[in-house]
N, C-alpha and C positions, 0 to 999 in steps of 0.2 A: 288098299286105299279105298276110300269111301268114291260115290260116286260123285259127291261133289267134290272132292279133293282130285279128283280127275279133271275136274270138267274147270276148276279156279285154282292157280297158284297163292301161295300167300306168302309174301316177303317182308322179313318185321326188321324197320331200319331205325337205329339208336338216333335220337335228335344229335344232329354235328353238321358243322359250316358245308358239309358234302352233302346236304341236302339241296343245293341250290342248282345242283343239275336235276333238280325234278320241277324247279320252278314252273315252265313253259310246258313241260306237260300236266302238272296239276293243274294249274289254270285253264287249259285248254279242256280238261275232266270237268272244273265247275263250270265251265258256259254250257255244257252238254249235262248237267247233273240234275238231280230230282230235286233237288231244293240250292237253286244258284243263291247264293248271300256274302255282301262284302266281307264277314266276319269267319267266312271259313276261303277266303284268298289266302294264295304263299304270302302273302303279306303281312297281312292279319296274323296268321297262324306261325310265322316265320319271328316275328316282332315278339308276339305274346309270350311265345315259348323261352327266349331268351331273357324276359324280365317277371319271368314266373316263380314261384316259391323254391328255391336253391333243392329243398327234400321232394319235389316231384322227380320218377324218372318218367320222362316223355319217350315215346316210339311212333310209331308209325306203320302201319300195316297198308301195303299195299296187294290188292288184289287182279290179277290179271287171267285172262282168258289164256289156258294152258295149252291151247293151239295153238294162236295166235299173238299172243304175250299185249295183246290190247290192255290197256287198264280199263276196269271197272271199275273201282273203288279203292277211296284212302278213307280210312280209320286212323285219324291221330288220337292217342291214348295215353293217358298217362299214369303213374300207379305210384300211391302214398299212403301214409300207415293213419290210420284214425283207432280213436278209441272208441267205444260203444261197451256202456255200461261197465267201465273200465278194463275190458277186453280189449287189447291191439289187433285190427285187421287191415288188412291190404285190402284197400281201396281202388278200381277201377273207376278211371271218368275219360271223357271229352276231356283232349289235351290245352286247350284255348278253356279254360275257366272262367266264370264269369265273374267271383270275386278275388279275383289277380288283373285282368284287363279287361271289362266290363264288355265282355262277348255275349251275344243277344242270339237267343234258341239255338244252342249249339247240335250241329248235327254234320253227319258222316258226308263224302262225296259220293255220291253213287249216281253210275250213268243211269241215264232214264230207262223206264220198264225192265232194271236187274235191281230192284231192290229186294225183293221176294227171296232171289238166290244170293247177293250178298248176306242179307242179314242171315240165312240159313248156314252160308258158308262163317260166318262170323262165330254163331255159336257152337257150331263144329271144332272150331279152333281154340275156343275157349274152354269147351267140353274137355276135348284130347291133347292139345298140341302145347298151351298156354296155361296152366293149372294152377300158378301160383298165385292165386287172389281170393277173397271172399267175398267182396260185393262188388256188383257194379253199378254207377247211375251215371244219370242224364239229366240235367238240368236243366228245366224251360225248355223244354222241348215243344213243340207245335203237337197240339192234337191230331191233328188228322197225317201224323205222318205216319209210316208203316211201320214203325218201330211202335208208339202206342196204340195201333189198331189191331197190330197183332204179338203182342206182349206178351200173352197167355198161351198163344201155340207157339212161339218161337222159343217160349224159356216155360216148358211144361210142369204142373208139381206133380210128384213130389219131390223130381229133380232139384228143379229152384221154386222159392217162394219168390214173388215177386208183389211190388206194392208201386203204386200211382195214385199221385194225389195231386190235387188242382195246385195251378202255380197262378203266375201274374200275367196277366192280359195285356195285349198290344192294342192301342187304337192303329186303324188302318185307315187314312184317309184317299179319296181318289184323287187320279191326278190328270186323268184324260178331260175331264167333265170342262164346261165352261165355269171361266172362273167368276165370273155376274153371279151364276145363278147359285154359288158356295157362299158368296158372298151376301148377297140378297137373303139366304137362308139362316144369317147369323146376326140379328138385331143386336145383342151386346156385344157382338165382337165390334161392329160399327159404331157403337156408342164408344167403347171404350178407343179406338183408332181417332174419333171426330176429338177425343177430350183430350188426347196424348197431343194433337197437332196443333189445337187450341192451345194449350199452353205451352206447348217449347215454341211455335210460330216459324219462323224462319228459322230459325236456329236449328230445326228436327231434322237431320238427315241420314239417310239408311245407302247402308252399299252392300252388295254381295260380292266377297272376295274370293278370288280360285286362280290367282295369280301364283305360281309357283316363290317368285322372289319377295311373296308376302306372307309367308306361311308363320313366320316369327313373329313379326309385328302381332298378326292375328291372334296369334296362340298367348302370346304373351299380353294383349288386351283383355283375352277371355282368363287370364290366369288371376290376372289383376282385381277383374271384379269377382272373381269367384271368391278371393280370400276375404273379401270383406262385406259377402254375402252371407246368406243363410248355413250355405254349404259349407263356410271358412276351411276351403283349401283342401276338402274330404273326399273329394274329387279328381277332376282332373288336375289341381292346384297339389293334390297332395304330393309329395316330392318323389317318391318313387314313383307315382301313376306319369309325373311331370316326363320323367327319362324315357317312358313307354311313348308317350305320346310326341314326345321331340324325336322321337326315332322313327314313327310310324304315320304322321303325318306329312312330310317330305316326300315318302315315299307313293302314297295316296296322291298328292298332289302333282307329281311328275304324269299320273298317270288317267289324271282328270278326275279323279272319286272324290275331291275335297273341296267342301264351298262353305266360307264362311257368311253368315247373315250379320251384319255390325248396323246398330241405332246408336245415331250419334245424337250430342246437345251442343250443336256447332262444331268444336273438336272433338270435345269429350265422349269416349264409347263408354254407352250405359249400357249398353245389353249387346251379348255376343251369343249367336246361334251356331252349331257344328253340323254340319251335313254330310252324310257318304251318299256316292252312286255308285250304282253299280246293276249292268243292263237295263230294266225298265223298272228299276225299284230306285226309289231314295230313303236313306234310312238320317231321322232327324235323331242323330247321337248325343247331343249335350247342348244345355242352356242355360244362361246365368244373367243374373240381372242387376245394375246399382240397387241397393236398398233404401238407396233416394229418391228412386224411382219407380218403389213398389206401388205406389197410391194414383202413378199412373199407368198400371198396366204394362210396362215397357218390356216384359218378358213376352206376355202375350200377343201383344201389337209385333215383336220383331217376328215371331212364329208365325205370324199369318202374312204378315212379309213376306217370307220366306216361302212360303206356303206357295203365295200367290205368284213368285216367281220360279217355280220349278212347273206351273202348273202350264197345261198347254206346250210344253218343250218335249214330246214324246216318252216322257215319263207314264207308268202306269197307275203306281201306287207310293203312298208317302208312309213310313212305317214308323210310330211313335216311339216303339220299342217294348220291351218286356217291363213290365212295373212301372211305366211313366207315369205323371201325375194325372189323377183321374180327370180332371179339369179339360183336358183335351177328347174325351171321347162324345160330345157332342159332336164332333166334328169330323168324327169314324164314320164311312161307310159301313163297317165291321170290324167287330172284333174279335182279333184271333186269339185263342185261348191256347197257353201252355199247361203241360204236366210235368210235374218232377219225379222222375223214375227210381 
């Protein structure tokens, strides 16, 4: 038995309802992890996997300290078949895949200060204990991650052939400064907001809704607008994804992790923004607007008002997520780069 195997015990669990017994331990580790994210929460993981492709075989690797049984890491994984140049391969990837459920920057849950030993143990596990695979991929992993920074060391040539290429970027907006400073720094945004206010006058109304009892109304409002927008039901309103969000949103809302920003023309919703919150982070997950109000920049004004709502409320940053429209880049205090491995 190797030194790493003696230090860390790996338990492989198949995806099943029995995983619910891990929920509290899972989220407790996430709070203490190197990369806490709403997209790694048990609710998001479990709901994603229920609605993932039926061809994916999902399993979870639990890493525990061999002497204390303390949970050190959770690696959610899935295996599915792909074809490359006509050759069928078995591909391992993070279990909540972006193309299925809009997870952003997927990354395992690893206790702080344990990344090095846990990634080494993962390599050892897939090198000797679980070898029924051909390719391992991590999509949209943040460039500063331990995996990206140590890829060649973890998987050295010639035993492994690694490839990393640039992925999408995420605009990150500061939320712990003075709103007035941000507002005065963006003249075009102020101009768009004034134009909308002038045209709609007293009919303009804005609300931020986080009431669990209103989730269905807010989600239905979002879907109704998306179905007439340029997105045309390809995102939240897409039939299969609707099932996912109708299950996920009540879970998030019950834990105070879901907000809707709704812009009204009198009683008519004309733009809906969806945001998740976790610890000191806000995730601007989805946005849509009525095309009849495109000339009034309804979507942009909604985004700015939701930013204002969260500003100064104890949150550190707002993440507009990987691949979001570039027009938000001027608002960013930094741009987080992703890598596709």
